[in-house]
MARNU-491772 format. One record per residue (C-alpha): residue in three letters; x, y, z. Coordinates in pm, 1 decimal, always signed. Layout:
<pts>
<pt residu="ala" c1="X" c2="Y" c3="Z"/>
...
</pts>
This chain:
<pts>
<pt residu="unk" c1="+236.8" c2="-565.2" c3="+3560.5"/>
<pt residu="unk" c1="+458.2" c2="-376.0" c3="+3290.9"/>
<pt residu="unk" c1="+388.4" c2="-662.1" c3="+3052.6"/>
<pt residu="unk" c1="+18.1" c2="-634.5" c3="+3111.8"/>
<pt residu="unk" c1="+11.1" c2="-239.7" c3="+3021.4"/>
<pt residu="unk" c1="+291.1" c2="-317.4" c3="+2745.4"/>
<pt residu="unk" c1="+19.9" c2="-556.1" c3="+2573.7"/>
<pt residu="unk" c1="-269.0" c2="-350.1" c3="+2633.5"/>
<pt residu="unk" c1="-106.1" c2="-46.3" c3="+2474.5"/>
<pt residu="unk" c1="+50.5" c2="-250.9" c3="+2198.7"/>
<pt residu="unk" c1="-286.8" c2="-393.1" c3="+2111.9"/>
<pt residu="unk" c1="-457.1" c2="-52.2" c3="+2145.2"/>
<pt residu="unk" c1="-182.0" c2="+73.2" c3="+1871.6"/>
<pt residu="unk" c1="-266.1" c2="-227.2" c3="+1628.0"/>
<pt residu="unk" c1="-648.9" c2="-227.0" c3="+1623.1"/>
<pt residu="unk" c1="-632.3" c2="+165.6" c3="+1582.7"/>
<pt residu="unk" c1="-380.6" c2="+124.8" c3="+1307.0"/>
<pt residu="unk" c1="-653.4" c2="-155.8" c3="+1139.2"/>
<pt residu="unk" c1="-918.3" c2="+102.0" c3="+1174.5"/>
<pt residu="unk" c1="-716.6" c2="+389.3" c3="+1004.8"/>
<pt residu="unk" c1="-611.1" c2="+143.5" c3="+721.8"/>
<pt residu="unk" c1="-977.3" c2="+80.9" c3="+664.2"/>
<pt residu="unk" c1="-1060.1" c2="+487.9" c3="+696.0"/>
<pt residu="unk" c1="-743.4" c2="+522.6" c3="+444.6"/>
<pt residu="unk" c1="-847.7" c2="+272.3" c3="+203.7"/>
<pt residu="unk" c1="-1242.3" c2="+445.3" c3="+198.6"/>
<pt residu="unk" c1="-1116.9" c2="+801.3" c3="+168.4"/>
<pt residu="unk" c1="-889.6" c2="+677.9" c3="-114.4"/>
<pt residu="unk" c1="-1197.7" c2="+550.8" c3="-278.6"/>
<pt residu="unk" c1="-1389.2" c2="+883.5" c3="-218.5"/>
<pt residu="unk" c1="-1126.6" c2="+1119.4" c3="-358.6"/>
<pt residu="unk" c1="-1079.7" c2="+882.5" c3="-669.6"/>
<pt residu="unk" c1="-1478.3" c2="+886.8" c3="-732.4"/>
<pt residu="unk" c1="-1468.3" c2="+1273.9" c3="-690.7"/>
<pt residu="unk" c1="-1170.1" c2="+1298.5" c3="-951.1"/>
<pt residu="unk" c1="-1300.6" c2="+1076.1" c3="-1213.8"/>
<pt residu="unk" c1="-1672.7" c2="+1291.4" c3="-1202.3"/>
<pt residu="unk" c1="-1456.2" c2="+1618.6" c3="-1229.6"/>
<pt residu="unk" c1="-1255.5" c2="+1488.6" c3="-1479.2"/>
<pt residu="unk" c1="-1515.0" c2="+1392.4" c3="-1708.1"/>
<pt residu="unk" c1="-1686.2" c2="+1733.8" c3="-1644.7"/>
<pt residu="unk" c1="-1363.6" c2="+1897.0" c3="-1772.0"/>
<pt residu="unk" c1="-1334.5" c2="+1700.3" c3="-2067.4"/>
<pt residu="unk" c1="-1732.9" c2="+1714.7" c3="-2139.8"/>
<pt residu="unk" c1="-1651.7" c2="+2098.4" c3="-2088.8"/>
<pt residu="unk" c1="-1379.2" c2="+2162.2" c3="-2297.5"/>
<pt residu="unk" c1="-1507.0" c2="+1926.9" c3="-2586.1"/>
<pt residu="unk" c1="-1853.2" c2="+2119.8" c3="-2615.5"/>
<pt residu="unk" c1="-1636.5" c2="+2484.6" c3="-2624.9"/>
<pt residu="unk" c1="-1434.3" c2="+2316.9" c3="-2920.2"/>
<pt residu="unk" c1="-1708.8" c2="+2223.9" c3="-3097.1"/>
<pt residu="unk" c1="-1930.4" c2="+2487.5" c3="-3068.2"/>
<pt residu="unk" c1="-1595.9" c2="+2726.9" c3="-3187.0"/>
<pt residu="unk" c1="-1529.5" c2="+2509.6" c3="-3500.5"/>
<pt residu="unk" c1="-1897.5" c2="+2532.5" c3="-3602.0"/>
</pts>
């Protein structure tokens, strides 16, 4: 009985870890996309301000 219970708990832990890893990968991919978009907007805004002030 203890062996079955231990196997069940261990299996749940392993499978939840896999789901967490997939979620982590998805979250990090989304965070990277947001970072790239925000960085591009900041760069373009700074570039436009510089161009407008030098003209």
